C-alpha positions in Angstrom: 111.2 58.0 168.3 108.4 58.1 165.8 110.3 55.8 163.4 110.7 53.3 166.2 107.0 53.5 167.2 107.6 55.3 170.5 104.9 57.9 171.5 105.2 60.8 173.9 107.3 63.5 172.1 105.8 63.5 168.6 104.3 67.0 169.2 107.8 68.3 170.0 109.0 67.5 166.4 111.1 70.1 164.7 112.1 72.1 167.8 115.7 73.3 167.3 118.3 73.0 170.0 119.8 70.3 172.1 117.8 67.7 174.1 119.7 68.6 177.2 118.2 72.1 177.2 114.6 70.9 177.2 114.1 70.1 180.9 115.5 73.6 181.8 112.4 75.4 180.4 110.2 72.3 180.4 110.0 72.8 176.6 106.6 72.1 175.1 104.6 72.6 172.0 101.2 71.6 170.5 100.0 70.1 173.8 103.0 68.2 175.0 105.7 69.1 177.4 109.0 67.4 178.1 108.0 66.8 181.7 105.2 64.5 180.6 107.7 61.8 179.5 110.9 62.6 181.3 111.6 60.1 184.0 114.9 61.4 185.3 117.6 64.0 184.6 121.3 63.4 185.6 123.0 66.6 186.4 126.4 67.8 187.7 125.6 69.8 190.9 128.3 72.6 191.0 127.4 73.4 194.6 127.7 69.9 195.9 130.5 68.9 193.4 128.8 65.6 192.5 126.6 63.9 190.0 122.9 63.8 191.0 119.9 62.2 189.6 116.8 64.3 189.7 113.3 62.9 189.2 110.3 64.9 187.9 109.2 65.9 191.4 112.7 67.1 192.2 112.7 69.2 189.1 109.5 71.1 190.2 108.2 71.3 186.6 105.5 73.7 185.8 104.6 75.7 182.7 107.9 76.6 181.0 109.7 76.3 184.3 111.9 74.0 186.4 114.3 73.9 189.3 117.1 73.9 186.6 115.7 77.2 185.2 115.6 78.7 188.8 119.3 77.8 189.2 120.1 79.7 186.0 118.0 82.7 187.0 119.6 82.9 190.5 123.1 82.9 188.9 122.1 85.5 186.3 122.9 82.8 183.7 126.6 83.0 184.5 127.2 79.8 186.5 124.0 77.9 187.0 124.1 75.3 189.8 123.1 72.4 187.6 124.6 71.1 184.3 122.4 68.6 182.5 124.4 65.5 181.7 121.7 63.2 180.3 118.0 62.4 180.6 115.8 59.3 180.5 112.5 59.5 178.8 109.6 57.0 179.4 107.9 56.7 176.1 104.9 54.6 175.2 105.3 51.8 172.6 102.8 51.6 169.9 101.9 53.1 166.6 99.5 55.8 167.8 100.2 59.2 169.1 99.4 60.5 172.6 95.9 62.1 172.7 96.0 65.2 170.4 95.7 68.1 172.8 96.1 71.2 170.6 93.0 72.4 168.8 94.8 73.6 165.6 96.7 70.3 165.4 93.5 68.3 165.8 91.9 70.4 163.0 95.0 69.8 160.8 94.6 66.1 161.4 90.9 66.2 160.8 90.1 64.7 164.3 88.6 65.8 167.5 90.9 66.9 170.4 91.8 63.9 172.4 91.9 61.5 169.5 95.0 59.3 168.8 96.4 59.1 165.3 99.2 57.2 163.7 102.5 58.6 165.0 103.9 59.5 161.6 100.7 61.5 160.9 101.0 63.4 164.2 104.6 64.3 163.4 103.8 65.3 159.9 101.0 67.5 161.1 103.2 69.1 163.8 105.9 69.9 161.2 103.3 71.3 158.9 102.0 73.6 161.7 105.6 74.7 162.4 106.4 75.1 158.7 103.4 77.5 158.2 104.8 79.6 161.0 108.3 79.6 159.5 109.7 77.4 162.3 111.1 74.4 160.3 114.6 75.0 159.1 114.9 74.9 155.3 118.5 75.5 154.1 117.2 77.3 151.0 115.0 79.7 153.0 116.8 82.2 155.2 113.5 83.2 156.8 113.5 79.8 158.5 117.0 80.0 160.0 116.0 80.1 163.7 117.2 79.1 167.1 113.6 78.6 168.1 111.1 80.7 170.0 111.3 81.3 173.7 108.1 82.6 175.1 105.5 81.8 177.6 101.8 82.4 177.3 100.4 84.7 179.9 98.8 83.0 182.9 96.1 85.3 184.4 93.8 85.4 187.3 90.1 85.4 186.4 90.0 89.1 187.2 93.0 89.8 184.9 91.4 87.8 182.1 88.1 89.7 182.5 90.0 93.0 182.2 91.8 91.7 179.1 88.5 90.6 177.6 87.0 94.1 178.2 90.0 95.7 176.4 89.5 93.3 173.5 85.8 94.0 173.3 86.4 97.8 173.5 88.9 97.6 170.6 87.6 94.8 168.4 83.9 94.6 169.3 81.8 92.2 171.4 82.2 89.2 169.2 86.0 89.2 169.5 87.3 86.8 172.2 90.8 86.4 173.5 92.0 82.8 173.5 91.3 81.0 176.8 92.8 77.7 178.1 92.6 76.2 181.6 95.7 77.0 183.6 97.0 75.7 187.0 95.3 76.7 190.2 92.1 77.9 188.5 94.0 80.5 186.5 93.6 81.2 182.7 96.2 80.8 180.1 95.9 83.0 177.0 98.2 84.0 174.1 
């Protein structure tokens, strides 16, 4: 996509796995999520025994979650209701990235969050971030052989975050602050 000048998934560069798995968990990294550019997902519905086209609203995307993931969880992962057949992305043509939304990525690029940079620069900076964390496969380095990371950042109520902050201050001192990012519904995302 970057080589062709299409923006919208450049921050997802270097994520291992298949594209068809990305809408299940609403895969995201460095400020982008699959749901931001996905316009439809074609699935085989095992319950209805037919092909269906799901649009983003049908998928009920949220942070690392979707209808597709719900179907897997309900089945215990044995026989999920939906099988992803293909997806359509709606990418933006042009040579600049989407606004850089991740602070460390912006620092690595030498720009303020919200800036747009050349697509190739954004991809290179994402891969460098991932490489520093050992998340870019290098055939000569067994420490990089990975199937990826599957985690979610905790989403807390204000009260839960305040309790976390107190624990951090008690352990590390009053200047230590846990990471804080805006979450949905007035909640707080941390790491």
